[in-house]
Structures are given as structure tokens and as C-alpha cells.
Backbone as numpy.savetxt, mean C-alpha at the origin, in Angstrom:
# Nx Ny Nz CAx CAy CAz Cx Cy Cz
14.05 -18.55 11.77 12.92 -17.92 11.07 12.76 -16.48 11.50
12.43 -15.57 10.52 12.24 -14.17 10.83 11.11 -14.00 11.84
11.37 -13.24 12.93 10.33 -13.10 13.93 10.31 -11.73 14.61
11.26 -10.84 14.37 11.26 -9.53 15.00 11.36 -8.45 13.96
10.47 -7.47 14.02 10.47 -6.37 13.07 10.53 -5.04 13.81
11.30 -4.12 13.24 11.30 -2.73 13.67 10.48 -1.92 12.67
9.45 -1.26 13.14 8.59 -0.43 12.29 8.93 1.03 12.57
9.50 1.70 11.57 9.99 3.06 11.74 8.93 4.04 11.21
8.29 4.76 12.13 7.21 5.67 11.76 5.88 5.06 12.13
5.07 5.77 12.93 3.82 5.22 13.46 2.60 5.93 12.89
2.71 6.41 11.65 1.55 7.02 11.00 0.60 5.97 10.43
-0.16 6.34 9.42 -1.18 5.46 8.86 -0.59 4.11 8.45
0.54 4.15 7.76 1.12 2.91 7.24 1.88 2.16 8.31
2.66 2.86 9.13 3.43 2.19 10.15 2.56 1.45 11.15
1.51 2.09 11.60 0.64 1.42 12.59 -0.04 0.20 11.98
-0.35 0.27 10.67 -0.96 -0.87 10.01 0.02 -2.03 9.87
1.28 -1.72 9.48 2.28 -2.79 9.40 2.48 -3.44 10.76
2.45 -2.66 11.82 2.63 -3.25 13.16 1.57 -4.32 13.40
0.34 -4.04 12.99 -0.74 -5.03 13.17 -0.54 -6.24 12.28
-0.13 -6.02 11.03 0.06 -7.14 10.09 1.07 -8.14 10.66
2.21 -7.62 11.13 3.25 -8.51 11.63 2.85 -9.12 12.98
2.22 -8.33 13.86 1.82 -8.85 15.16 0.77 -9.95 15.02
-0.16 -9.79 14.07 -1.18 -10.82 13.86 -0.54 -12.16 13.50
0.61 -12.11 12.81 1.28 -13.32 12.35 2.29 -13.86 13.36
2.34 -13.28 14.56 3.16 -13.81 15.61 4.51 -13.17 15.78
4.79 -12.12 15.02 6.08 -11.45 15.14 6.11 -10.52 16.35
7.29 -10.35 16.92 7.52 -9.30 17.91 7.74 -7.99 17.14
7.02 -6.96 17.52 7.04 -5.69 16.80 7.56 -4.59 17.70
8.54 -3.84 17.19 9.00 -2.65 17.89 8.63 -1.45 17.03
7.70 -0.66 17.53 7.17 0.48 16.80 7.77 1.76 17.38
8.32 2.60 16.49 8.93 3.84 16.97 8.53 5.02 16.12
8.53 6.19 16.73 8.24 7.43 16.01 8.85 8.58 16.81
9.41 9.56 16.12 10.01 10.69 16.81 8.97 11.59 17.47
7.70 11.45 17.03 6.59 12.22 17.60 5.89 11.36 18.65
6.05 11.69 19.91 5.50 10.87 20.98 3.98 10.84 20.93
3.36 11.93 20.55 1.89 11.96 20.47 1.39 11.01 19.38
2.09 11.00 18.25 1.68 10.10 17.16 1.85 8.65 17.57
2.91 8.35 18.30 3.13 6.99 18.76 2.02 6.56 19.73
1.62 7.47 20.63 0.54 7.16 21.55 -0.77 6.97 20.82
-1.06 7.85 19.85 -2.29 7.73 19.08 -2.31 6.42 18.31
-1.15 6.03 17.76 -1.07 4.76 17.03 -1.44 3.59 17.94
-0.96 3.64 19.18 -1.29 2.56 20.12 -2.79 2.44 20.38
-3.45 3.59 20.51 -4.90 3.59 20.73 -5.62 3.02 19.51
-5.19 3.46 18.34 -5.83 2.99 17.11 -5.63 1.47 16.95
-4.40 1.01 17.19 -4.10 -0.41 17.02 -4.96 -1.27 17.95
-5.08 -0.87 19.19 -5.88 -1.65 20.15 -7.34 -1.75 19.68
-7.91 -0.64 19.28 -9.31 -0.65 18.83 -9.46 -1.45 17.54
-8.53 -1.26 16.61 -8.64 -1.95 15.34 -8.49 -3.46 15.46
-7.55 -3.92 16.28 -7.38 -5.36 16.46 -8.63 -5.99 17.08
-9.25 -5.31 18.01 -10.50 -5.82 18.57 -11.56 -5.97 17.50
-11.67 -4.95 16.63 -12.67 -5.03 15.57 -12.31 -6.11 14.56
-11.03 -6.24 14.23 -10.63 -7.28 13.30 -10.98 -8.68 13.84
-10.86 -8.84 15.15 -11.22 -10.15 15.74 -12.70 -10.43 15.53
-13.53 -9.39 15.65 -14.97 -9.60 15.45 -15.28 -10.04 14.01
-14.44 -9.64 13.05 -14.63 -10.04 11.67 -13.85 -11.32 11.32
-13.19 -11.91 12.30 -12.46 -13.15 12.06 -11.11 -12.95 11.38
-10.56 -11.73 11.42 -9.31 -11.45 10.73 -8.09 -11.61 11.62
-8.29 -11.73 12.91 -7.21 -12.02 13.84 -7.77 -12.96 14.91
-6.98 -13.96 15.27 -7.47 -14.98 16.20 -7.54 -14.47 17.63
-6.55 -13.69 18.04 -6.50 -13.23 19.43 -5.96 -11.80 19.45
-6.87 -10.83 19.49 -6.47 -9.43 19.42 -5.58 -9.05 20.58
-5.90 -9.51 21.77 -5.12 -9.15 22.94 -3.69 -9.67 22.84
-3.52 -10.90 22.34 -2.18 -11.47 22.18 -1.39 -10.70 21.13
-2.06 -10.33 20.04 -1.39 -9.56 18.98 -0.93 -8.20 19.52
-1.80 -7.54 20.27 -1.46 -6.23 20.84 -0.26 -6.35 21.79
-0.20 -7.43 22.54 0.89 -7.62 23.49 2.23 -7.78 22.81
2.20 -8.16 21.53 3.48 -8.35 20.81 4.03 -7.04 20.24
3.29 -5.94 20.40 3.72 -4.65 19.86 4.28 -3.79 21.01
5.55 -3.48 20.90 6.26 -2.66 21.90 6.53 -1.28 21.31
6.26 -0.25 22.09 6.59 1.12 21.68 8.01 1.43 22.14
8.84 1.87 21.18 10.26 2.13 21.45 10.57 3.58 21.16
11.46 4.15 21.96 11.69 5.60 21.89 12.51 6.05 20.69
13.44 5.21 20.20 14.33 5.68 19.15 14.62 4.56 18.16
15.12 4.96 16.99 15.37 4.03 15.90 16.41 2.97 16.28
17.52 3.40 16.89 18.58 2.45 17.22 18.09 1.35 18.15
17.27 1.71 19.13 16.73 0.69 20.05 15.76 -0.24 19.31
15.00 0.34 18.40 14.01 -0.46 17.66 14.68 -1.51 16.78
15.76 -1.14 16.13 16.34 -2.06 15.13 17.36 -3.03 15.72
17.74 -2.83 16.97 18.75 -3.72 17.57 18.29 -5.18 17.54
19.02 -6.01 16.82 18.69 -7.44 16.73 17.50 -7.79 15.88
16.87 -6.80 15.21 15.67 -7.07 14.42 16.02 -7.85 13.14
15.11 -8.74 12.73 15.27 -9.50 11.49 14.84 -8.67 10.28
13.90 -7.77 10.49 13.30 -7.00 9.39 13.10 -5.57 9.87
13.34 -4.60 8.99 13.07 -3.21 9.29 12.17 -2.64 8.21
11.07 -2.02 8.61 10.13 -1.43 7.65 10.02 0.05 7.93
10.53 0.87 7.01 10.54 2.33 7.15 9.27 2.93 6.54
8.67 3.89 7.26 7.39 4.50 6.85 7.40 6.00 7.09
8.45 6.68 6.67 8.63 8.10 6.94 8.16 8.92 5.73
8.15 10.25 5.81 7.62 11.07 4.71 8.28 10.82 3.38
7.53 11.11 2.31 7.97 10.86 0.93 8.96 11.93 0.48
10.13 11.93 1.11 11.19 12.87 0.76 12.49 12.08 0.65
13.17 12.23 -0.48 14.39 11.48 -0.72 15.41 11.72 0.38
15.55 12.98 0.80 16.56 13.32 1.81 16.28 12.59 3.14
15.01 12.53 3.50 14.64 11.84 4.75 14.99 10.37 4.65
14.65 9.75 3.54 14.90 8.31 3.39 16.40 8.02 3.27
17.13 8.89 2.61 18.58 8.69 2.49 19.22 8.73 3.88
18.81 9.68 4.71 19.38 9.81 6.04 19.01 8.62 6.93
17.74 8.24 6.90 17.34 7.16 7.81 17.92 5.82 7.36
18.02 5.59 6.04 18.60 4.31 5.59 20.09 4.23 5.92
20.78 5.35 5.94 22.18 5.35 6.39 22.25 4.92 7.85
21.33 5.41 8.67 21.31 5.00 10.07 20.96 3.53 10.20
19.98 3.10 9.43 19.57 1.70 9.48 20.71 0.77 9.09
21.41 1.14 8.01 22.48 0.28 7.52 23.64 0.22 8.51
23.88 1.30 9.23 24.97 1.30 10.23 24.63 0.44 11.44
23.38 0.45 11.87 23.04 -0.12 13.16 22.28 -1.45 13.11
21.66 -1.76 11.98 20.90 -3.00 11.90 21.83 -4.20 11.75
21.35 -5.36 12.12 22.10 -6.59 11.92 22.47 -6.75 10.44
23.65 -7.28 10.12 24.06 -7.38 8.73 23.12 -8.19 7.85
22.39 -9.13 8.45 21.49 -9.97 7.66 20.04 -9.51 7.72
19.77 -8.35 8.36 18.40 -7.83 8.41 18.04 -7.21 7.08
16.80 -7.42 6.65 16.29 -6.76 5.44 15.86 -5.35 5.81
16.20 -4.38 4.95 15.80 -3.00 5.15 14.80 -2.64 4.03
13.55 -2.43 4.40 12.49 -2.19 3.42 11.85 -0.82 3.63
11.48 -0.19 2.53 10.78 1.10 2.61 9.37 0.93 2.08
8.44 1.62 2.73 7.05 1.62 2.29 6.76 2.73 1.26
7.78 3.39 0.77 7.58 4.48 -0.17 6.63 4.12 -1.30
5.79 5.06 -1.68 4.81 4.79 -2.72 5.29 5.21 -4.10
6.43 5.92 -4.18 6.82 6.42 -5.50 8.32 6.59 -5.71
9.14 6.50 -4.66 10.57 6.78 -4.80 11.34 5.46 -4.98
12.01 5.26 -6.11 12.79 4.03 -6.29 13.90 3.91 -5.25
14.19 2.68 -4.85 15.19 2.44 -3.81 16.58 2.92 -4.22
16.88 2.96 -5.53 18.20 3.39 -5.97 18.49 4.83 -5.60
17.45 5.62 -5.35 17.65 7.03 -5.05 18.07 7.27 -3.59
17.93 6.26 -2.73 18.33 6.50 -1.34 19.17 5.37 -0.75
19.63 4.41 -1.58 20.44 3.31 -1.04 21.79 3.15 -1.75
22.08 3.95 -2.75 23.25 3.73 -3.60 24.56 3.69 -2.82
24.72 4.55 -1.84 25.99 4.68 -1.16 26.14 3.76 0.06
25.17 2.91 0.30 25.19 2.08 1.51 26.04 0.84 1.33
26.78 0.48 2.36 27.58 -0.75 2.34 26.68 -1.98 2.20
25.52 -1.92 2.85 24.61 -3.07 2.81 23.46 -2.88 1.84
23.71 -2.22 0.74 22.61 -1.88 -0.19 21.97 -3.12 -0.81
22.65 -4.25 -0.81 22.08 -5.46 -1.42 20.87 -5.98 -0.64
20.75 -5.57 0.62 19.61 -6.05 1.43 18.46 -5.04 1.50
18.52 -4.00 0.66 17.51 -2.94 0.67 16.54 -3.09 -0.49
15.29 -2.76 -0.22 14.26 -2.79 -1.28 13.09 -1.95 -0.89
12.19 -1.72 -1.83 10.89 -1.12 -1.57 9.88 -2.24 -1.34
9.07 -2.12 -0.30 7.92 -2.98 -0.06 6.71 -2.06 0.09
6.12 -1.68 -1.04 5.08 -0.66 -1.05 3.70 -1.28 -0.87
2.98 -0.90 0.19 1.63 -1.42 0.42 0.58 -0.46 -0.10
-0.67 -0.80 0.13 -1.80 0.08 -0.13 -2.44 0.42 1.21
-2.83 1.65 1.40 -3.46 2.08 2.65 -4.93 1.62 2.65
-5.35 0.89 3.73 -4.57 0.45 4.89 -4.05 -0.97 4.69
-2.75 -1.21 4.85 -2.19 -2.52 4.54 -2.62 -3.65 5.46
-3.19 -3.32 6.62 -3.70 -4.41 7.45 -5.01 -4.96 6.94
-5.61 -4.29 5.92 -6.86 -4.76 5.33 -6.76 -4.97 3.82
-5.81 -4.31 3.16 -5.58 -4.50 1.73 -4.24 -5.21 1.58
-4.21 -6.44 1.08 -2.99 -7.25 1.23 -1.89 -7.05 0.22
-2.11 -6.34 -0.89 -1.08 -6.25 -1.92 0.17 -5.54 -1.40
1.33 -6.05 -1.80 2.63 -5.40 -1.48 3.49 -5.47 -2.73
3.94 -4.30 -3.21 4.83 -4.26 -4.37 6.28 -4.33 -3.90
7.00 -5.34 -4.36 8.38 -5.51 -4.03 9.24 -5.03 -5.19
10.08 -4.05 -4.97 10.91 -3.51 -6.05 12.30 -3.21 -5.51
13.28 -3.90 -6.05 14.65 -3.66 -5.64 15.32 -2.62 -6.52
16.47 -2.15 -6.06 17.36 -1.33 -6.88 18.17 -2.29 -7.76
18.92 -1.77 -8.71 19.76 -2.68 -9.55 20.70 -3.53 -8.72
21.11 -3.07 -7.52 22.05 -3.82 -6.69 21.38 -4.66 -5.62
20.05 -4.65 -5.54 19.38 -5.49 -4.55 19.59 -6.96 -4.90
20.01 -7.74 -3.93 20.27 -9.16 -4.17 18.98 -9.90 -4.47
18.99 -10.81 -5.45 17.79 -11.64 -5.70 17.29 -12.36 -4.45
18.24 -12.75 -3.59 17.86 -13.45 -2.35 17.03 -12.53 -1.44
17.27 -11.22 -1.50 16.49 -10.28 -0.70 15.05 -10.24 -1.17
14.85 -10.19 -2.48 13.50 -10.20 -3.05 12.80 -11.51 -2.71
13.50 -12.63 -2.85 12.91 -13.93 -2.54 12.53 -14.05 -1.09
13.38 -13.54 -0.21 13.06 -13.56 1.21 11.84 -12.70 1.50
11.76 -11.52 0.84 10.60 -10.65 1.04 9.33 -11.34 0.58
9.37 -12.03 -0.55 8.19 -12.77 -1.01 7.73 -13.77 0.04
8.68 -14.52 0.58 8.34 -15.53 1.58 7.72 -14.89 2.83
8.36 -13.80 3.28 7.89 -13.16 4.52 6.47 -12.64 4.34
6.23 -11.86 3.27 4.92 -11.26 3.13 3.82 -12.31 2.84
4.17 -13.35 2.13 3.22 -14.43 1.92 2.86 -15.09 3.25
3.86 -15.29 4.10 3.60 -15.92 5.41 2.72 -15.05 6.29
2.74 -13.73 6.06 1.93 -12.80 6.84 0.48 -12.75 6.36
0.18 -13.39 5.21 -1.15 -13.30 4.63 -1.29 -12.19 3.65
-0.18 -11.49 3.33 -0.22 -10.43 2.32 -0.05 -11.06 0.94
-0.19 -10.24 -0.10 -0.07 -10.73 -1.47 1.06 -9.95 -2.15
2.28 -10.47 -2.12 3.41 -9.75 -2.72 3.45 -9.94 -4.23
3.83 -8.88 -4.95 4.14 -8.97 -6.36 5.51 -8.36 -6.58
6.21 -8.82 -7.62 7.56 -8.34 -7.88 7.54 -7.40 -9.08
8.02 -6.18 -8.85 8.23 -5.22 -9.92 9.66 -5.47 -10.42
9.77 -5.91 -11.65 11.04 -6.49 -12.12 12.14 -5.48 -12.32
11.81 -4.25 -12.59 12.83 -3.19 -12.65 12.19 -1.88 -12.23
13.03 -0.97 -11.77 12.53 0.28 -11.19 11.83 1.17 -12.22
10.77 1.81 -11.78 10.11 2.87 -12.55 9.30 3.71 -11.57
9.13 4.99 -11.90 8.42 5.89 -11.02 7.00 5.39 -10.76
6.61 5.38 -9.48 5.27 4.99 -9.12 5.02 3.49 -9.07
6.06 2.70 -9.43 5.95 1.25 -9.45 4.78 0.82 -10.34
3.98 -0.16 -9.95 2.90 -0.62 -10.81 1.56 -0.06 -10.35
1.25 -0.20 -9.07 -0.07 0.17 -8.59 -0.38 1.64 -8.81
0.56 2.51 -8.46 0.27 3.94 -8.61 0.25 4.39 -10.06
0.93 3.66 -10.93 0.81 3.99 -12.37 -0.58 3.64 -12.87
-1.09 2.48 -12.43 -2.46 2.11 -12.79 -3.47 3.09 -12.20
-3.29 3.35 -10.90 -4.19 4.30 -10.23 -4.10 5.69 -10.86
-2.90 6.09 -11.22 -2.71 7.40 -11.82 -3.42 7.53 -13.15
-3.38 6.48 -13.95 -4.09 6.53 -15.24 -5.56 6.71 -15.05
-6.15 5.93 -14.12 -7.57 6.06 -13.85 -7.93 7.42 -13.24
-7.12 7.87 -12.27 -7.41 9.15 -11.61 -7.28 10.32 -12.59
-6.32 10.28 -13.47 -6.14 11.37 -14.42 -7.36 11.49 -15.32
-7.85 10.36 -15.81 -9.05 10.39 -16.65 -10.26 10.83 -15.83
-10.34 10.38 -14.58 -11.44 10.80 -13.72 -11.39 12.31 -13.47
-10.22 12.85 -13.24 -10.08 14.30 -13.04 -10.50 15.06 -14.28
-10.20 14.53 -15.46 -10.64 15.19 -16.69 -12.16 15.11 -16.83
-12.74 13.94 -16.65 -14.18 13.76 -16.88 -15.01 14.62 -15.92
-14.59 14.70 -14.65 -15.31 15.53 -13.69 -15.01 17.01 -13.91
-13.72 17.31 -14.09 -13.32 18.71 -14.24 -13.90 19.38 -15.47
-14.08 18.60 -16.55 -14.63 19.18 -17.77 -16.15 19.01 -17.86
-16.75 18.49 -16.79 -18.20 18.48 -16.71 -18.91 17.36 -17.44
-18.19 16.29 -17.80 -18.85 15.17 -18.47 -19.71 14.35 -17.52
-19.36 14.36 -16.23 -20.08 13.53 -15.26 -19.87 14.15 -13.88
-20.84 13.94 -12.99 -20.68 14.45 -11.63 -19.66 13.59 -10.89
-19.08 14.16 -9.83 -18.14 13.40 -9.03 -18.81 12.17 -8.42
-20.05 12.30 -8.00 -20.76 11.18 -7.39 -21.00 10.08 -8.41
-21.39 10.43 -9.63 -21.62 9.42 -10.65 -20.32 8.78 -11.11
-19.24 9.55 -11.11 -17.95 8.96 -11.44 -17.58 7.87 -10.41
-17.77 8.18 -9.13 -17.48 7.19 -8.09 -18.39 5.98 -8.21
-19.65 6.19 -8.54 -20.55 5.05 -8.74 -20.07 4.13 -9.85
-19.53 4.74 -10.92 -19.07 3.96 -12.07 -17.99 2.97 -11.67
-17.11 3.40 -10.78 -16.05 2.51 -10.33 -16.57 1.59 -9.21
-17.24 2.19 -8.24 -17.72 1.44 -7.07 -18.69 0.33 -7.44
-19.64 0.65 -8.31 -20.70 -0.29 -8.63 -20.53 -0.90 -10.03
-19.40 -0.66 -10.64 -19.14 -1.19 -11.97 -17.79 -1.89 -12.00
-16.77 -1.15 -12.44 -15.45 -1.72 -12.58 -14.93 -2.36 -11.30
-15.15 -1.70 -10.19 -14.60 -2.17 -8.92 -15.11 -3.52 -8.50
-16.36 -3.83 -8.80 -16.91 -5.12 -8.42 -16.16 -6.26 -9.08
-15.91 -6.13 -10.39 -15.16 -7.17 -11.08 -13.71 -7.17 -10.66
-13.12 -6.00 -10.59 -11.70 -5.92 -10.29 -11.35 -6.43 -8.89
-12.31 -6.46 -7.99 -12.00 -6.89 -6.63 -11.66 -8.38 -6.56
-12.02 -9.15 -7.60 -11.65 -10.55 -7.56 -11.07 -11.08 -8.88
-11.08 -10.26 -9.94 -10.53 -10.71 -11.22 -9.31 -9.91 -11.66
-9.35 -8.60 -11.60 -8.31 -7.78 -12.16 -8.58 -7.52 -13.64
-7.97 -6.48 -14.22 -8.32 -6.07 -15.58 -7.93 -7.09 -16.65
-6.79 -7.76 -16.51 -6.40 -8.73 -17.53 -7.36 -9.92 -17.56
-7.65 -10.43 -16.36 -8.59 -11.57 -16.28 -9.98 -11.15 -16.72
-10.34 -9.88 -16.47 -11.66 -9.38 -16.88 -11.82 -9.39 -18.40
-10.86 -8.82 -19.11 -11.03 -8.74 -20.56 -10.89 -10.12 -21.21
-10.20 -11.04 -20.53 -10.09 -12.40 -21.06 -11.46 -13.07 -21.16
-12.39 -12.64 -20.26 -13.75 -13.21 -20.27 -14.71 -12.37 -21.11
-14.27 -11.23 -21.63 -15.18 -10.32 -22.34 -15.18 -10.50 -23.86
-14.50 -11.54 -24.34 -14.55 -11.88 -25.76 -14.40 -13.38 -25.87
-15.10 -14.03 -26.80 -15.07 -15.50 -26.90 -13.67 -16.07 -27.06
-12.79 -15.35 -27.76 -11.46 -15.85 -28.04 -10.40 -15.35 -27.07
-10.80 -14.79 -25.94 -9.85 -14.35 -24.95 -9.23 -12.99 -25.24
-8.06 -12.73 -24.69 -7.44 -11.40 -24.76 -7.15 -10.99 -26.20
-6.60 -11.90 -27.01 -6.29 -11.55 -28.40 -7.56 -11.17 -29.16
-8.64 -11.89 -28.92 -9.92 -11.57 -29.57 -10.44 -10.24 -29.08
-10.32 -9.98 -27.78 -10.75 -8.70 -27.21 -10.03 -7.54 -27.89
-8.70 -7.67 -28.01 -7.91 -6.61 -28.63 -8.30 -6.41 -30.10
-8.60 -7.51 -30.79 -9.02 -7.38 -32.19 -10.36 -6.68 -32.32
-11.27 -6.97 -31.39 -12.62 -6.40 -31.45 -12.63 -4.93 -31.02
-11.87 -4.58 -29.98 -11.99 -3.27 -29.38 -10.72 -2.42 -29.50
-9.72 -2.95 -30.18 -8.44 -2.23 -30.26 -8.57 -0.84 -30.89
-9.40 -0.72 -31.94 -9.54 0.59 -32.59 -10.08 1.64 -31.63
-11.06 1.23 -30.82 -11.63 2.15 -29.84 -10.57 2.61 -28.84
-9.80 1.64 -28.30 -8.80 2.01 -27.30 -7.64 2.76 -27.92
-7.33 2.53 -29.19 -6.31 3.34 -29.83 -6.75 4.79 -29.93
-8.05 5.01 -30.21 -8.55 6.39 -30.26 -8.45 7.04 -28.88
-8.75 6.28 -27.83 -8.65 6.82 -26.48 -7.21 7.20 -26.13
-6.30 6.31 -26.43 -4.91 6.56 -26.03 -4.23 7.60 -26.90
-4.84 7.94 -28.04 -4.27 9.03 -28.85 -4.63 10.40 -28.26
-5.56 10.42 -27.31 -5.95 11.68 -26.68 -6.03 11.47 -25.17
-4.90 11.19 -24.52 -4.92 10.91 -23.07 -5.17 12.19 -22.26
-5.60 11.98 -21.03 -5.72 13.13 -20.12 -4.32 13.74 -19.94
-4.23 15.06 -20.04 -2.94 15.73 -19.92 -2.58 16.06 -18.50
-1.33 16.49 -18.34 -0.85 16.84 -17.00 -1.64 17.98 -16.39
-2.31 18.80 -17.24 -3.02 19.97 -16.71 -4.27 19.59 -15.92
-4.69 18.32 -15.98 -5.84 17.94 -15.15 -5.49 18.04 -13.66
-4.18 18.07 -13.33 -3.76 18.18 -11.94 -3.41 19.61 -11.56
-3.60 20.56 -12.48 -3.31 21.96 -12.18 -4.39 22.50 -11.24
-4.08 23.65 -10.65 -4.95 24.22 -9.62 -6.36 24.52 -10.15
-6.48 24.98 -11.38 -7.78 25.34 -11.90 -8.70 24.14 -12.00
-8.18 23.04 -12.56 -9.03 21.85 -12.67 -9.25 21.21 -11.32
-8.22 21.21 -10.48 -8.38 20.66 -9.14 -9.47 21.40 -8.37
-9.57 22.72 -8.56 -10.61 23.52 -7.91 -12.00 23.12 -8.41
-12.10 22.84 -9.73 -13.40 22.43 -10.28 -13.83 21.09 -9.71
-12.89 20.15 -9.61 -13.20 18.84 -9.05 -13.57 18.96 -7.57
-12.81 19.77 -6.83 -13.11 19.97 -5.41 -14.49 20.57 -5.22
-14.85 21.52 -6.08 -16.19 22.14 -6.00 -17.25 21.10 -6.30
-16.99 20.21 -7.23 -17.96 19.18 -7.58 -18.17 18.21 -6.42
-17.14 18.02 -5.62 -17.24 17.10 -4.47 -17.96 17.76 -3.27
-17.96 19.08 -3.23 -18.55 19.78 -2.09 -17.52 20.10 -1.03
-17.98 20.66 0.06 -17.09 21.10 1.14 -16.33 19.91 1.73
-15.08 20.08 2.10 -14.33 18.99 2.74 -14.98 18.56 4.04
-14.79 17.30 4.40 -15.34 16.77 5.63 -14.60 17.39 6.83
-15.31 17.54 7.91 -14.66 17.95 9.14 -13.76 16.81 9.63
-12.78 17.11 10.50 -11.93 16.03 11.02 -12.75 14.89 11.64
-13.83 15.24 12.34 -14.65 14.20 12.96 -15.37 13.36 11.92
-15.90 14.04 10.89 -16.59 13.30 9.83 -15.62 12.45 9.03
-14.41 12.96 8.82 -13.41 12.21 8.10 -13.02 10.95 8.88
-12.87 11.09 10.18 -12.54 9.93 11.03 -13.65 8.90 10.97
-14.90 9.35 11.05 -16.04 8.44 10.98 -16.08 7.73 9.63
-15.79 8.45 8.56 -15.80 7.85 7.23 -14.69 6.82 7.10
-13.55 7.08 7.72 -12.44 6.12 7.69 -12.82 4.84 8.43
-13.46 5.00 9.58 -13.93 3.81 10.33 -14.91 3.01 9.49
-15.83 3.69 8.83 -16.82 3.03 7.95 -16.08 2.28 6.83
-15.09 2.96 6.19 -14.35 2.31 5.11 -13.65 1.06 5.62
-13.01 1.14 6.78 -12.28 -0.02 7.28 -13.23 -1.18 7.59
-14.40 -0.87 8.11 -15.37 -1.96 8.38 -15.84 -2.61 7.08
-16.05 -1.81 6.05 -16.45 -2.39 4.75 -15.33 -3.25 4.21
-14.07 -2.79 4.36 -12.94 -3.60 3.90 -12.83 -4.90 4.72
-13.04 -4.83 6.02 -13.00 -6.04 6.83 -14.02 -7.06 6.36
-15.22 -6.58 6.10 -16.28 -7.48 5.64 -15.92 -8.08 4.28
-15.35 -7.27 3.39 -14.96 -7.78 2.08 -13.84 -8.79 2.18
-12.83 -8.49 2.98 -11.72 -9.42 3.17 -12.21 -10.73 3.75
-13.08 -10.65 4.76 -13.63 -11.88 5.36 -14.39 -12.68 4.32
-15.18 -12.01 3.47 -15.93 -12.70 2.43 -14.98 -13.37 1.44
-13.95 -12.65 0.98 -13.05 -13.21 -0.01 -12.29 -14.44 0.54
-12.00 -14.41 1.81 -11.29 -15.55 2.41 -12.13 -16.81 2.41
-13.45 -16.63 2.39 -14.35 -17.79 2.41 -14.59 -18.37 1.03
-14.14 -17.67 -0.02 -14.41 -18.08 -1.39 -13.20 -18.78 -2.00
-13.44 -19.75 -2.92 -12.29 -20.36 -3.62 -11.66 -19.35 -4.55
-10.35 -19.50 -4.80 -9.65 -18.58 -5.65 -10.14 -18.66 -7.10
-10.53 -19.84 -7.54 -11.01 -20.02 -8.91 -11.92 -21.23 -8.97
-12.69 -21.26 -10.06 -13.59 -22.41 -10.27 -12.98 -23.40 -11.24
């Protein structure tokens, strides 16, 4: 059974993956070329696991922490590992170089996964001898509290690799989904991008304040979507289900999609208007405090959802 993981990169995502696997009993080797970042990750992990235990999300924080080893280099981290999870910057060149190293030094049967949020695996695994064992396993920040994982292989990824990834992430308490063929941004970021682009237009063009836009999602759409999702939501919004919903509201949505938010909503001028609507950026200290607050809210929500039945 898979039990040892090498986590490459100790930033926001890497440190979270270390906790996910350690909570489930895996031995974790965490490495980063930046010694300060590795040390900071260790401090964050220790504090976070303690807090997760208070919310009932980990049975024994101290035992989980003891399963995480800090390792100085990639080759030492991946030696004998069953699974490798890469979490380096979103640059094709970086991923191509590191996956070449991983493929040379990892065990032949080890899975090589990338946490990339937008780069298809085919762009950095094509020339590898072991490319059949490579895939994208894209999480949402922070993955130790938000369980979704998008699994997307390249055209040459073996079906057995995807199946193994589904089993592993399910056993960790994550929620894996399979993206059946490659596309930019996979599924989650395409959905998020559609919503964000319209939000950038609505705020940038002055239709609504940034605060009211956030309220609309936080206290409206987000409440339903946190346990239903958009397809299940519209199925309940018309007596005859999805087909009836489309018949009733299709004309309205056709009008919307005939005038989508354009790429210019991400240009500097509109970005400046949205930034001004949000107010001055938070100080590093305030940002850190806000992140702690967010994580505590997520812990409480995850704990609540675990207590509820999946369906009635």
C-alpha cells in the first residue's frame, strides 16, 4: 500500500499537502531549495495541525507532525517514495526540468504528480521515459481544508495511473474528480474564471460595489454551492428539473452569453478600478490575520459538513 510521499516545494500548497498525507498516516518528506521557506512551513504546519485537532479534523496532531520530515534536496526526498507531489512555480521550464529529475531518480512505479493550476501535463512530460505515470493533481488553496483535487493526465498517462490517483486521494479524505481530456485551466479554474471575469466587469464598470459583489456570492450563490453545486442547484429550481430550467430561462442565459465579459476586464485600467473599489491592500500582518480567520472558518465548515448526510 502507498505510504511514503515526497512533497517538492514547501510553499502554500506544498505545506498543505504535507499535512493532508501526514494526517492519513503517510510518511512525508518535504523539501524546498529555500531553507527559510522550509523552516517557515514547519512552523505553520505545527500550528495548523494543532488547530485542526481542536476542530476534529485530525485525530493526533503531534503524531501527524512527527510523520513529516524536512529533507534538504529532491533526490533524497524521492528515494524510495511511492508518490511524488510537485508544487513549484507555474512555469513550464521549471516543471519540465524538475520532472526530468523526478523521472530519472524516482522508483519506476512511483506516481509523479504536479499541483499545477493551469499547465497541462503534456507540456512538461512528453519526453520522459516514464511519462505514463505522470499526471496533474490540482488542488484548491488550501488543500488541507478544501478537499477537491482535479486529476488530469496527458494523452500518454496510463489509465491505471489515474485510477491509482483516485484511490489514493479518496483514502486521504480528499474528493478527486477526473478531467477526461486536457484543456487550459482544467475545470475548476475555467469555472472560477467565468465568474471572476463577470465580477471584474460588474465592479470595474460600476454596476455594484466590490463589497456587495462579494456579499452576492458569500451570502447567496456560495451558500447553495457549498453543498449542492450549480448543476444540482438548477435541478431544484424548476419543477421539471434541468430540462425544464433550460426551457424556462434559456432565452435569458442566451442573451447573457451573447455578450460575455471580454479579455479587457483583466487589463491594467480595469484592474486599477477594481483595486480602487477594494481599497488599500492589507498589510502583511493584516493579510496573515485574515488568512488565519479564513482557515478557521473553513475548518468549522468542513467539520459541519462531515456531520451531515450527503443526501436526503
